[in-house]
OpenMM code with the backbone's topology and positions (N, CA, C; nanometers):
from openmm import Vec3, app, unit

residues = "UNK UNK UNK UNK UNK UNK UNK UNK UNK UNK UNK UNK UNK UNK UNK UNK UNK UNK UNK UNK UNK UNK UNK UNK UNK UNK UNK UNK UNK UNK UNK UNK UNK UNK UNK UNK UNK UNK UNK UNK UNK UNK UNK UNK UNK UNK UNK UNK UNK UNK UNK UNK UNK UNK UNK UNK UNK UNK UNK UNK UNK UNK UNK UNK UNK UNK UNK UNK UNK UNK UNK UNK UNK UNK UNK UNK UNK UNK UNK UNK UNK UNK UNK UNK UNK UNK UNK UNK UNK UNK UNK UNK UNK UNK UNK UNK UNK UNK UNK UNK UNK UNK UNK UNK UNK UNK UNK UNK UNK UNK UNK UNK UNK UNK UNK UNK UNK UNK UNK UNK UNK UNK UNK UNK UNK UNK UNK UNK UNK UNK UNK".split()
positions = [
    Vec3(9.3135, 7.5362, 4.3539),
    Vec3(9.2156, 7.5187, 4.4491),
    Vec3(9.2003, 7.6097, 4.5108),
    Vec3(9.0356, 7.6357, 4.5001),
    Vec3(8.9978, 7.7214, 4.6015),
    Vec3(8.8874, 7.6710, 4.6991),
    Vec3(8.9297, 7.7079, 4.8579),
    Vec3(8.8651, 7.6349, 4.9466),
    Vec3(8.7423, 7.7424, 5.0306),
    Vec3(8.6384, 7.6715, 5.0144),
    Vec3(8.5394, 7.7574, 5.0008),
    Vec3(8.4707, 7.7461, 5.1714),
    Vec3(8.4995, 7.6377, 5.2204),
    Vec3(8.4336, 7.6007, 5.3389),
    Vec3(8.5347, 7.5737, 5.4612),
    Vec3(8.4815, 7.6099, 5.5744),
    Vec3(8.5753, 7.5584, 5.7054),
    Vec3(8.4787, 7.4777, 5.7883),
    Vec3(8.5199, 7.3600, 5.8394),
    Vec3(8.4472, 7.2859, 5.9450),
    Vec3(8.5039, 7.2672, 6.0663),
    Vec3(8.4787, 7.2890, 6.1700),
    Vec3(8.5319, 7.2597, 6.3296),
    Vec3(8.4947, 7.1353, 6.3724),
    Vec3(8.5962, 7.0590, 6.4028),
    Vec3(8.5801, 6.9265, 6.4470),
    Vec3(8.5336, 6.9157, 6.5641),
    Vec3(8.4013, 6.8767, 6.5884),
    Vec3(8.3430, 6.8408, 6.7253),
    Vec3(8.3305, 6.7112, 6.7756),
    Vec3(8.2887, 6.6823, 6.9030),
    Vec3(8.3010, 6.5482, 6.9275),
    Vec3(8.1952, 6.4457, 6.8585),
    Vec3(8.0677, 6.4913, 6.8071),
    Vec3(7.9864, 6.3904, 6.7314),
    Vec3(8.0533, 6.3889, 6.6019),
    Vec3(8.1550, 6.4444, 6.5549),
    Vec3(8.2069, 6.4172, 6.4068),
    Vec3(8.3279, 6.3189, 6.4302),
    Vec3(8.3563, 6.2417, 6.5711),
    Vec3(8.4597, 6.1394, 6.6072),
    Vec3(8.3910, 6.0143, 6.5750),
    Vec3(8.5058, 5.9091, 6.5266),
    Vec3(8.4719, 5.7814, 6.5106),
    Vec3(8.5448, 5.7399, 6.6664),
    Vec3(8.5311, 5.5926, 6.6622),
    Vec3(8.5604, 5.5582, 6.7939),
    Vec3(8.7372, 5.5749, 6.8373),
    Vec3(8.7890, 5.6154, 6.7362),
    Vec3(8.9678, 5.6389, 6.7300),
    Vec3(8.9774, 5.7613, 6.7799),
    Vec3(8.8671, 5.8492, 6.8046),
    Vec3(8.8960, 6.0116, 6.7835),
    Vec3(8.9166, 6.0704, 6.7204),
    Vec3(8.9136, 6.0121, 6.5680),
    Vec3(8.9548, 6.0670, 6.4865),
    Vec3(8.8320, 6.1416, 6.4199),
    Vec3(8.8649, 6.2205, 6.3045),
    Vec3(8.7519, 6.2582, 6.2298),
    Vec3(8.6524, 6.1338, 6.1473),
    Vec3(8.5483, 6.1471, 6.1502),
    Vec3(8.4895, 5.9998, 6.0874),
    Vec3(8.4529, 6.0535, 5.9704),
    Vec3(8.5194, 5.9236, 5.8653),
    Vec3(8.5199, 5.9383, 5.7121),
    Vec3(8.3685, 5.9668, 5.6584),
    Vec3(8.2696, 5.9055, 5.7045),
    Vec3(8.1698, 5.9351, 5.6530),
    Vec3(8.1052, 6.0511, 5.6802),
    Vec3(8.1329, 6.1063, 5.7787),
    Vec3(8.0992, 6.2337, 5.8088),
    Vec3(8.1678, 6.3733, 5.7269),
    Vec3(8.2951, 6.3203, 5.7236),
    Vec3(8.3646, 6.4084, 5.5865),
    Vec3(8.3280, 6.3799, 5.4799),
    Vec3(8.2551, 6.2816, 5.4059),
    Vec3(8.2360, 6.2547, 5.2681),
    Vec3(8.0776, 6.3465, 5.2844),
    Vec3(8.0150, 6.3367, 5.3801),
    Vec3(7.8925, 6.4018, 5.3896),
    Vec3(7.9090, 6.5706, 5.3738),
    Vec3(7.9995, 6.6188, 5.4361),
    Vec3(8.0270, 6.7658, 5.3865),
    Vec3(8.1047, 6.7805, 5.2794),
    Vec3(8.1453, 6.6833, 5.1944),
    Vec3(8.2133, 6.7128, 5.0914),
    Vec3(8.1378, 6.7108, 4.9733),
    Vec3(8.0089, 6.6024, 5.0099),
    Vec3(7.9305, 6.6088, 4.8838),
    Vec3(7.7779, 6.7162, 4.9431),
    Vec3(7.7791, 6.7540, 5.0302),
    Vec3(7.6987, 6.8988, 5.0399),
    Vec3(7.7540, 7.0303, 4.9552),
    Vec3(7.9170, 7.0454, 4.9660),
    Vec3(7.9832, 7.1736, 4.9364),
    Vec3(7.9987, 7.1477, 4.7764),
    Vec3(8.0096, 7.0027, 4.7284),
    Vec3(8.0150, 7.0038, 4.5852),
    Vec3(7.8529, 7.0154, 4.4968),
    Vec3(7.7444, 6.9986, 4.6027),
    Vec3(7.6289, 7.0333, 4.5547),
    Vec3(7.5775, 7.1702, 4.5585),
    Vec3(7.6172, 7.2643, 4.6476),
    Vec3(7.6290, 7.3578, 4.6951),
    Vec3(7.6765, 7.4574, 4.5703),
    Vec3(7.8330, 7.4111, 4.5647),
    Vec3(7.8871, 7.4384, 4.4355),
    Vec3(7.8578, 7.4660, 4.2989),
    Vec3(7.8105, 7.3413, 4.2764),
    Vec3(7.7625, 7.3284, 4.1347),
    Vec3(7.6004, 7.4078, 4.1297),
    Vec3(7.5305, 7.3940, 4.2543),
    Vec3(7.3860, 7.4802, 4.2312),
    Vec3(7.3938, 7.6398, 4.1781),
    Vec3(7.5443, 7.6903, 4.2507),
    Vec3(7.5471, 7.8280, 4.2158),
    Vec3(7.6283, 7.8173, 4.1053),
    Vec3(7.7125, 7.7409, 4.0407),
    Vec3(7.7371, 7.7604, 3.9127),
    Vec3(7.6762, 7.7169, 3.8045),
    Vec3(7.5951, 7.5996, 3.7982),
    Vec3(7.4764, 7.6090, 3.6892),
    Vec3(7.3757, 7.6599, 3.7398),
    Vec3(7.3322, 7.7535, 3.8187),
    Vec3(7.2063, 7.7944, 3.8587),
    Vec3(7.0796, 7.7398, 3.8433),
    Vec3(7.1000, 7.6179, 3.9196),
    Vec3(6.9969, 7.5118, 3.9232),
    Vec3(6.9911, 7.4434, 4.0368),
    Vec3(6.8725, 7.4590, 4.1252),
    Vec3(6.8847, 7.3626, 4.2437),
    Vec3(6.8716, 7.2076, 4.2390),
    Vec3(6.8257, 7.1656, 4.1047),
    Vec3(6.8347, 7.0414, 4.1022),
    Vec3(6.9237, 6.9738, 4.0609),
    Vec3(7.0593, 6.9378, 4.1338),
    Vec3(7.1604, 6.8631, 4.1341),
    Vec3(7.2057, 6.7368, 4.1933),
    Vec3(7.2456, 6.6472, 4.1601),
    Vec3(7.2748, 6.5163, 4.2134),
    Vec3(7.4120, 6.4797, 4.1841),
    Vec3(7.4876, 6.3859, 4.2916),
    Vec3(7.5751, 6.3312, 4.2909),
    Vec3(7.5889, 6.2464, 4.2056),
    Vec3(7.6588, 6.2156, 4.1090),
    Vec3(7.6769, 6.1018, 3.9784),
    Vec3(7.7827, 6.0293, 4.0095),
    Vec3(7.8789, 6.0536, 4.0467),
    Vec3(8.0159, 5.9527, 4.1094),
    Vec3(8.1131, 6.0530, 4.1559),
    Vec3(8.1791, 5.9500, 4.2270),
    Vec3(8.3026, 5.9813, 4.3172),
    Vec3(8.3892, 5.8800, 4.2901),
    Vec3(8.5129, 5.9309, 4.2475),
    Vec3(8.6326, 5.8374, 4.2390),
    Vec3(8.7048, 5.8032, 4.3748),
    Vec3(8.7829, 5.7257, 4.3448),
    Vec3(8.8616, 5.6948, 4.4794),
    Vec3(8.9013, 5.7986, 4.5947),
    Vec3(8.8932, 5.7577, 4.7005),
    Vec3(8.8735, 5.8359, 4.7854),
    Vec3(9.0395, 5.8131, 4.8540),
    Vec3(9.1433, 5.9201, 4.8650),
    Vec3(9.2443, 5.8836, 4.9552),
    Vec3(9.2822, 5.9484, 5.0788),
    Vec3(9.2683, 5.8857, 5.1618),
    Vec3(9.2782, 5.9538, 5.3010),
    Vec3(9.4102, 5.9308, 5.3487),
    Vec3(9.4861, 6.1001, 5.3698),
    Vec3(9.6322, 6.0812, 5.3847),
    Vec3(9.6553, 6.1062, 5.5281),
    Vec3(9.5666, 6.1681, 5.6022),
    Vec3(9.6207, 6.1960, 5.7500),
    Vec3(9.4802, 6.2169, 5.8136),
    Vec3(9.4680, 6.2399, 5.9368),
    Vec3(9.3719, 6.2416, 6.0093),
    Vec3(9.3271, 6.4016, 6.0777),
    Vec3(9.2148, 6.4148, 6.1084),
    Vec3(9.1652, 6.5320, 6.1967),
    Vec3(9.1197, 6.4718, 6.3366),
    Vec3(9.1623, 6.5633, 6.4368),
    Vec3(9.1037, 6.5642, 6.5771),
    Vec3(9.0211, 6.6560, 6.6174),
    Vec3(8.9334, 6.6195, 6.7409),
    Vec3(8.8447, 6.7341, 6.7771),
    Vec3(8.9267, 6.8669, 6.8217),
    Vec3(8.8796, 6.9835, 6.7788),
    Vec3(8.9333, 7.1070, 6.7677),
    Vec3(8.9838, 7.1478, 6.6512),
    Vec3(9.0314, 7.0399, 6.5560),
    Vec3(9.0955, 7.1354, 6.4203),
    Vec3(9.0177, 7.1337, 6.3706),
    Vec3(9.0365, 7.2413, 6.2418),
    Vec3(8.9611, 7.3100, 6.1834),
    Vec3(8.9930, 7.2712, 6.0753),
    Vec3(8.8848, 7.2286, 5.9641),
    Vec3(8.9666, 7.1462, 5.8300),
    Vec3(8.8902, 7.2972, 5.7323),
    Vec3(8.9376, 7.2692, 5.6002),
    Vec3(8.9166, 7.3244, 5.4835),
    Vec3(8.8519, 7.2329, 5.3939),
    Vec3(8.7782, 7.2953, 5.3162),
    Vec3(8.7255, 7.1819, 5.1743),
    Vec3(8.7637, 7.2610, 5.0578),
    Vec3(8.8167, 7.2180, 4.9674),
    Vec3(8.8356, 7.2795, 4.8548),
    Vec3(8.8108, 7.1924, 4.7294),
    Vec3(8.7375, 7.2964, 4.6302),
    Vec3(8.7101, 7.2515, 4.5219),
    Vec3(8.7613, 7.3341, 4.3874),
    Vec3(8.7688, 7.2294, 4.2989),
    Vec3(8.8208, 7.3289, 4.1311),
    Vec3(8.7383, 7.2335, 4.0304),
    Vec3(8.6895, 7.3252, 3.9926),
    Vec3(8.5935, 7.2744, 3.8281),
    Vec3(8.7288, 7.2323, 3.7435),
    Vec3(8.7111, 7.0952, 3.6932),
    Vec3(8.7917, 7.0329, 3.5902),
    Vec3(8.7466, 7.0041, 3.4456),
    Vec3(8.6026, 6.9931, 3.4419),
    Vec3(8.5418, 7.0342, 3.3100),
    Vec3(8.4066, 7.0428, 3.3501),
    Vec3(8.3552, 7.0839, 3.2544),
    Vec3(8.2071, 7.1036, 3.2073),
    Vec3(8.1649, 7.0480, 3.1006),
    Vec3(8.0710, 6.9277, 3.1232),
    Vec3(7.9607, 6.8341, 3.0358),
    Vec3(7.8753, 6.8971, 2.9699),
    Vec3(7.7975, 6.8610, 2.9268),
    Vec3(7.6523, 6.9129, 2.8571),
    Vec3(7.5738, 6.9217, 2.9775),
    Vec3(7.5470, 6.8390, 3.0656),
    Vec3(7.4473, 6.8473, 3.1605),
    Vec3(7.5388, 6.8169, 3.3171),
    Vec3(7.6737, 6.8361, 3.3020),
    Vec3(7.7395, 6.7891, 3.4241),
    Vec3(7.8355, 6.8827, 3.4299),
    Vec3(7.8790, 6.8695, 3.5794),
    Vec3(8.0240, 6.9626, 3.6262),
    Vec3(8.0806, 6.8711, 3.6825),
    Vec3(8.2368, 6.8498, 3.6496),
    Vec3(8.3345, 6.7647, 3.7049),
    Vec3(8.4139, 6.8381, 3.8145),
    Vec3(8.4206, 6.7650, 3.9428),
    Vec3(8.5192, 6.8858, 3.9977),
    Vec3(8.6335, 6.7880, 4.0646),
    Vec3(8.7528, 6.8519, 4.1103),
    Vec3(8.8304, 6.7916, 4.2225),
    Vec3(8.8093, 6.8180, 4.3487),
    Vec3(8.8657, 6.7814, 4.4336),
    Vec3(8.8491, 6.8128, 4.5925),
    Vec3(8.9903, 6.7394, 4.6611),
    Vec3(8.9844, 6.8665, 4.7390),
    Vec3(9.0966, 6.8393, 4.8360),
    Vec3(9.0549, 6.9060, 4.9548),
    Vec3(9.0951, 6.8428, 5.0662),
    Vec3(9.0473, 6.8583, 5.2388),
    Vec3(9.1695, 6.8931, 5.3363),
    Vec3(9.2078, 6.9723, 5.3587),
    Vec3(9.3335, 6.9901, 5.4521),
    Vec3(9.2971, 7.0378, 5.5803),
    Vec3(9.3875, 7.0309, 5.6875),
    Vec3(9.3757, 7.0628, 5.8277),
    Vec3(9.4317, 7.2059, 5.8126),
    Vec3(9.3655, 7.2904, 5.8592),
    Vec3(9.4080, 7.4341, 5.8821),
    Vec3(9.4955, 7.4585, 6.0063),
    Vec3(9.5028, 7.3622, 6.0957),
    Vec3(9.5840, 7.3609, 6.2298),
    Vec3(9.7407, 7.2787, 6.1699),
    Vec3(9.7153, 7.1871, 6.1109),
    Vec3(9.8812, 7.1036, 6.0949),
    Vec3(9.9041, 7.1335, 5.9680),
    Vec3(9.8238, 7.2029, 5.8831),
    Vec3(9.8592, 7.1965, 5.7360),
    Vec3(9.8929, 7.0606, 5.6591),
    Vec3(9.8332, 6.9789, 5.7322),
    Vec3(9.8338, 6.8236, 5.6611),
    Vec3(9.7244, 6.8178, 5.5329),
    Vec3(9.7286, 6.7790, 5.4343),
    Vec3(9.6047, 6.7035, 5.3398),
    Vec3(9.5804, 6.6009, 5.4224),
    Vec3(9.4329, 6.5907, 5.4360),
    Vec3(9.3711, 6.4920, 5.4964),
    Vec3(9.2722, 6.3688, 5.3740),
    Vec3(9.2507, 6.4524, 5.2390),
    Vec3(9.1709, 6.3594, 5.1520),
    Vec3(9.2258, 6.4297, 5.0286),
    Vec3(9.2059, 6.3513, 4.9542),
    Vec3(9.1625, 6.4196, 4.8249),
    Vec3(9.0855, 6.3050, 4.6977),
    Vec3(9.0183, 6.3871, 4.6298),
    Vec3(8.9265, 6.3082, 4.5445),
    Vec3(8.9434, 6.3986, 4.3740),
    Vec3(8.9896, 6.2991, 4.3013),
    Vec3(9.0276, 6.3484, 4.1742),
    Vec3(8.9318, 6.3764, 4.0921),
    Vec3(8.7985, 6.3219, 4.1227),
    Vec3(8.6720, 6.3449, 4.0328),
    Vec3(8.5308, 6.3233, 4.0809),
    Vec3(8.4675, 6.4402, 4.0690),
    Vec3(8.3260, 6.4314, 4.1383),
    Vec3(8.2359, 6.4691, 4.0081),
    Vec3(8.1379, 6.3945, 3.9870),
    Vec3(8.0620, 6.4362, 3.8722),
    Vec3(7.9300, 6.4884, 3.9370),
    Vec3(7.8788, 6.5898, 3.9174),
    Vec3(7.7792, 6.6601, 3.9502),
    Vec3(7.6755, 6.6821, 3.8185),
    Vec3(7.5531, 6.6222, 3.8479),
    Vec3(7.4702, 6.6442, 3.7221),
    Vec3(7.3256, 6.7289, 3.7421),
    Vec3(7.3123, 6.7959, 3.6577),
    Vec3(7.2143, 6.9193, 3.6487),
    Vec3(7.0806, 6.8283, 3.6105),
    Vec3(6.9644, 6.8474, 3.6606),
    Vec3(6.8513, 6.7898, 3.6542),
    Vec3(6.7276, 6.8798, 3.6136),
    Vec3(6.6034, 6.8363, 3.5349),
    Vec3(6.4995, 6.9000, 3.4888),
    Vec3(6.3924, 6.8705, 3.5959),
    Vec3(6.2612, 6.9202, 3.5967),
    Vec3(6.1683, 6.9037, 3.7035),
    Vec3(6.1303, 6.7791, 3.7001),
    Vec3(6.1685, 6.6896, 3.5948),
    Vec3(6.1251, 6.5574, 3.5506),
    Vec3(6.2398, 6.4745, 3.6271),
    Vec3(6.3316, 6.5076, 3.6941),
    Vec3(6.4578, 6.4346, 3.7367),
    Vec3(6.5602, 6.3837, 3.6324),
    Vec3(6.5552, 6.4410, 3.5278),
    Vec3(6.6423, 6.3910, 3.3868),
    Vec3(6.7481, 6.4921, 3.3855),
    Vec3(6.8567, 6.4162, 3.3363),
    Vec3(6.9726, 6.4936, 3.2799),
    Vec3(6.9284, 6.6505, 3.2077),
    Vec3(6.9806, 6.7429, 3.2584),
    Vec3(6.9107, 6.8817, 3.1955),
    Vec3(7.0386, 6.9399, 3.1296),
    Vec3(7.0598, 6.9881, 3.0159),
    Vec3(7.1753, 7.0908, 2.9924),
    Vec3(7.1782, 7.1999, 3.0370),
    Vec3(7.3040, 7.2376, 3.0744),
    Vec3(7.3087, 7.3602, 3.1126),
    Vec3(7.3703, 7.4895, 3.0793),
    Vec3(7.4396, 7.4514, 2.9815),
    Vec3(7.4605, 7.5596, 2.8604),
    Vec3(7.6279, 7.6465, 2.9372),
    Vec3(7.6730, 7.6080, 3.0549),
    Vec3(7.7770, 7.6503, 3.0921),
    Vec3(7.9172, 7.6148, 3.0257),
    Vec3(7.9857, 7.6900, 2.9986),
    Vec3(8.1404, 7.6787, 2.9429),
    Vec3(8.2459, 7.7048, 3.0453),
    Vec3(8.2214, 7.7610, 3.1476),
    Vec3(8.3213, 7.8338, 3.2399),
    Vec3(8.2948, 7.8781, 3.3664),
    Vec3(8.3901, 7.8814, 3.4296),
    Vec3(8.3341, 7.9129, 3.6092),
    Vec3(8.3362, 8.0487, 3.6025),
    Vec3(8.1942, 8.0732, 3.6635),
    Vec3(8.1366, 8.2240, 3.6973),
    Vec3(8.2003, 8.2603, 3.8287),
    Vec3(8.2102, 8.3701, 3.8464),
    Vec3(8.2043, 8.4194, 3.9810),
    Vec3(8.1059, 8.5303, 4.0138),
    Vec3(8.0891, 8.5750, 4.0999),
    Vec3(7.9533, 8.6960, 4.1165),
    Vec3(7.9916, 8.7955, 4.0479),
    Vec3(8.1293, 8.8380, 4.0823),
    Vec3(8.1327, 8.9680, 3.9794),
    Vec3(8.1100, 8.9332, 3.8508),
    Vec3(8.1063, 8.8477, 3.7628),
    Vec3(8.0932, 8.7959, 3.6248),
    Vec3(7.9092, 8.8039, 3.6124),
    Vec3(7.8387, 8.7796, 3.7138),
    Vec3(7.7019, 8.7784, 3.6952),
    Vec3(7.6465, 8.9255, 3.7319),
    Vec3(7.7389, 9.0191, 3.7713),
    Vec3(7.6868, 9.1393, 3.8387),
    Vec3(7.6954, 9.2471, 3.6902),
    Vec3(7.5983, 9.3236, 3.6580),
    Vec3(7.6155, 9.4470, 3.5937),
    Vec3(7.7289, 9.5432, 3.6155),
    Vec3(7.7637, 9.5997, 3.5146),
    Vec3(7.8891, 9.6676, 3.5513),
    Vec3(7.8861, 9.8310, 3.6526),
    Vec3(7.7529, 9.8065, 3.6761),
    Vec3(7.6911, 9.9438, 3.7473),
    Vec3(7.6772, 9.8944, 3.9048),
    Vec3(7.7261, 9.7718, 3.9246),
    Vec3(7.7147, 9.7083, 4.0496),
    Vec3(7.8775, 9.7400, 4.1319),
] * unit.nanometer
topology = app.Topology()
chain = topology.addChain("A")
for resn in residues:
    res = topology.addResidue(resn, chain)
    for name in ("N", "CA", "C"):
        topology.addAtom(name, app.Element.getBySymbol(name[0]), res)
């Protein structure tokens, strides 16, 4: 699992119990999955189709730093399936796991669009040998 983004937990991210609000964390995960998919599939028209069961395992508190990790589990014809883990950088505890997030590539009419990708690409894969 590659951890791409860090977030600092601020007062506006907290629920009435003083811990990270789950809805805020899900917003961050959804955004990170979309950004990752846009880059991988080279298409800015991406939507979240499915998110599997969400399993909260620990809490984060104000001042904690969390990391959001994503891993590609499969490529579909017009989709990319990801797994997600969020961990607390301060306590080293796992906060949440999501086994399956399906992101779909769309065409200009908003319909699923085949992307033609078969494997994860990194920036170095897309750059010519002269760079």
